[in-house]
N, C-alpha and C positions, 0 to 999 in steps of 0.2 A: 504493499499499499504506500503510495507516494506521500511524503510528509506534507505536501501543500494541500492535500485533500482535507486535513483536520482544520486548518484556519479558514479554508474557503467554506467548508460546511458550516462552521460556527458563524461566519459573517452572514451567509445566506439566511440562516435560521434567525439571527438577531434582526436582520433587515425585515424579514417576513413578519416576525413578532411586532416590530415597531409599526409596520404598515398596517397590521390588524388593530393595534392598540390606538392609533390616531385616526382610524376609519378612512384610510386612503381609498382611492378607487379600487373596486373589486378586481380589475384587471391586473393592478400592480399586486395585490395581496395574493391572487391566484398564481401569478407568475413567480414570485419570489418563494412562495410556499411549495410550488412544484419543483423549482430549482433546488430547494433545500431537501426535499424528499428523495431526490435522485441519489446524491452521494450518501445520505443516511441509509438508504436501502443497500447500497453497496457495502457500507460498514456493518449493517446487520448480517448480510451474507457472509462477509469475511469472518466475523466473530463466530457465526454459527458453524462454519467450516472448521475453525480452530477448535471449538468445543467438541465438534464430532470427531476430529482427528485424535483428540485425547480420550474420547469415550470408547473408541474402537469402532470397527466397520459396522457392526449391526446396530448398536445403539446410535452411532453417528449417523447412519442412514435414516433412522427414524427421526432423529433430530432435524436432519436437513429436509426431510420430507414435510415435517410439521411446520418448520419456520421458513420454508421456501417461498411461501406467499404471504408472509406475516404482513407486509405493507398493504396488500389488497384487502386482507381481512380487517385491518384497522380502519382503512378508508371506508370500506363497506359498512362496518358497524357504526361508525360516526354518521354516515350518510343515512342509514336506516333509523337512527336515533332522531334525525331531523325530518323523517318522514319521505325521504327520497328513494322510494322502492323502485320506481322506474329507472332512475339513474343507477342503482345498484345492479339490477338485472342487466342493463345495457353494458355496464363495466364488465359483467361476467361474460357477455357476448364478445365484447372487445378484447378481453384477455385471451379468449380461445381463438379469435380470428388473428389477433396480433401475433401470438406465439406460433400458430400453425402457418400462417401465410407471410406475415411481415418478417419475423425473426428467422424462420426457417428459409424463407425466400432470399433474405440478405446473406444468411450463412451459406446457402448453396451457391449463390451468385459471386460472393467475395472469394470463398474458398475455391470455386471453380476457375476463377480468373488465375489463380496461382498454381492449382493443381488440376489439369484437364478432367481426370476422372478421380473422384474420391469414393472410397468404400467405407461401409459401416457394418456392424453386427446385424446380419439379416434376422437371425432368431429373436433378438431383442426388438428389432423393428417390427416383426410380425406380432409379437406379444403386445407391444404398444399400439399397433393398428387395431387389434381385436378390442383392446380397452377403449380406444377412441370411438369405435363403432358402437360400443355399449353405452359409453358415457354420454355421447350426443344423441345417437339414433334412438336408444331405448329410454334413457333417463330424461331427455328434453323433448324429443319429438313426439313420442307415444302419448305422454300425459297431455300434451296440447290437443292431440286428436280426440282423446276421450273427453276432454273438458268441453269441446265444442258440441258434444251430443247431449250435455246436460241443459235443463231449463234454465233461462235467464233468471237471476234473482238470488235469493238466499240459498236455494238448493245447489246452485252452480258454485257459489262461494264455498259452502261446506264441502262439496265434492272436491273442489280444487285443493282445499287445505288438506283434506284426507289423502288425496293422491300425492300431493307434494310431500306430505310426511313419510309416506311409504317409500317414495322415490329418494328422499334424503337419507333415510335409514339404510335402504338397500345399497345406495351408492357408497355410503360410509363403510359398511360391511365389506363390499367388494373392493374399496380402495385399500382397506387394511389387509384384505386377502392378497391384493397385488403386491403390497409391501413385504408381506410374509414370503410370497413366491420369490421376490427378487432378492431378499435379504438372507433367507434361510433355506428353503427347500431347493431352489434352483439358482443359488448364488454363483455358480460357475458360469452360467450364461451370460452374466453381467460383469464378469471379472475384467474384461477388456475395457469396460467404462470406469469401474471403480479404481483401477490402478492409475489413472491419470489425476485423481483428485489430489490437489495440494502439491503437485509436483514441482511447480515452477518457483515457489518461494516458501520460506519457513513459516510455520504457523506461530501465532502468538502463544503466550503462556495461557494456562487455563483460566486462572481468576482474573487477569486483565480482560480476557476474552468475554468472560461472563459479565464483567462490569461494563464493557462496551456494548454488549447486547442489551442490557437493562436500560442504560442511558439512551442509546439510540431508539429503543422501543418507545420510551417516554417522549422523546423528541419527535419521532414520527407521528405519534398521537396528536401532539400539539400542532404540528404543521398540517396535519390531515384535517383537524378541526378548522383551522383557518382556511384551508383550501375549500372544504365543503361549504363553509359559510360565504365564500365569495362566488360560488358557481352560479347561483341565480342571477346575481347582477351582471356577471360576465356573459352568461347566456342571453340576457336581454339586451346587453350592449352590442354584442357581436351578431345577434339574430340566429343563434344556434339553438336547436332543440335539445332537451334533456337527453334524448336517446343518442344523438350524435356526440354530445359531451361525454357520455358514458362509454360508448363504443370506441371512440378515437382518442379523446383528449385524456380522460382519467385513466383508461387502460394503459396508454403509453407511459404516463407518469409513474404508475404503479409497477411497471415491468421494465423500466428503462435499464436498471443495473443488470438484470438477467440478459436483456437483449445484447448488450455489449459483450458479456461473457461468451455467449453463444457464437457470436460473429468472430470473436477473437480465436476461439478454439478451431472453428472452421478455416480461419486463415492459417493456422498452424497444422492443418490437416488432421485434426482430432475429431473427425465426424461423429464417432460414437458419443463422445461427450457433448458435442454441440447439439446433436439430435436429442440426447437425453435431457439437456436443459430446455429446449423448446417444447418437445412432446411431453416430457415429464411434467413441466410447468402446467401445460394444458390439462393433463389428467388431474393434477392437484386442484386446478380451478374447478373443473366440472364435478369431480367426485369427492372433493374435500371442502374447498371454499364455498361453493354454492350450498351444499347441505348445511354447512355450519352457519352461514349467513341466514338461511331460512330459519333454522332453530332459533338464531339470535333475534330475528325479527318477531317471533312468537313471545319471546321473553320481553322485548322492548315495547310490546304493544302495537306494532306496525307490520301486521302479517304481510308477508311477501310470497305469495305462492309461486311455485317454480314452473310458471306458465308463461312462456315467452311469446312474443308476437310472431307472426308468420315470416316477415322479412328476416328477423333474427334467426329463426329456425332454419329458413332456407339458406341463409349465408353460413351458418355453422355446419349444416349438412354438406354443402357443397365444399367447404374448406376441408372437412374431414375426408371426404371421397377423394379430393385431389391429392391430398397429402398421403393417404393410403396408397394410391396408385404410384406416386413418386417414390415412396419407400420400399415397395415390394421387391425390387430388383437388387437392393443392397448397395446401390451406387447413386451418385448424384454428380451433376455438372452445372455450369453456369446458366444454360438455358432453362433447366428446371427451376432454378432460382428465379429467373425472369418471369416464368409462367405464374409462380406463386405470387410474386410481387404485383404482377398485372391484375391478378384476381382480387388482391387486397385493395388496390387502388379503385377498382370498379365498385367494390362493396362500400368502401369509405365514402365515395361520392354519392353512392345510393343512399346511405344513411343521412348524409348532409342534406339531400333533397326531400327526406321524409318530413311531413308536416309535424309540428311540436306536439300535436295531440296524440301521436302514435307512441 
């Protein structure tokens, strides 16, 4: 970790806090809060990796899986507490699209420029492909189909909550089963991925890493509260819908640190790790973050059924199908990256043109 990251992060956090305190224009509060969250997310990831290295491969894998999307969880819970369920669901959609199409697309493209053909673990890719089909196709699309057959009104709301509860619990169980598969029963399949972890630089000591994780978590919570509080004013000023804010803007802010890591690994021809960052993060969002946010919404009194709009479902389904096709041969090149980026651009523009009521 570069030494200049620490003072830069502190400066951005102080500026964001000052802008919030003096009630500066929402655009400035959002901008500085988002800029502060990005390096904070990187510090959270680095400290989690250090703790995982000290804890051993199995416990470390569980820690990485749990805290891998901590920033998104924090932003989502704060937004739910503010009653912005549409924004939260849109950010879930945006995280899935961003990881699958934007991050993987840039990784394939950048890595393909330096290395004409890049190869990765095809068995791990097939396992991830199956989990992707399940997490989006079954957990998101099927409930939406069943919800449309219910009568409008109280019956539909109750059925949606019941279905969402079942989906959340099943997703969590299957996600934990996938972790057990990767870390215990079939660990050898993923050894080519795990052996790269932390190879480039020495990890921090255990207690400093724990301290950094605790401090950055608090700082991310503060910056996220400022960011969420400025979203409504920013959306009004820029003419953006809440859906577009969630799908594109908030999703990019929450995942920026992981995005950079995936691209850097692809540049170094470590496609197994790059793929694991992009696809693994997608699975975390769909099968861990989304269910946890749904359960949190019940606790906070702002129920958020896991029923997505048809544009969101169509985009997520298309993204999963495209990525599954690109992964199945165990190879990647820059053209495949360009295809994924093109798909992401089309979808981003599509969400920009959606009316604010959606």
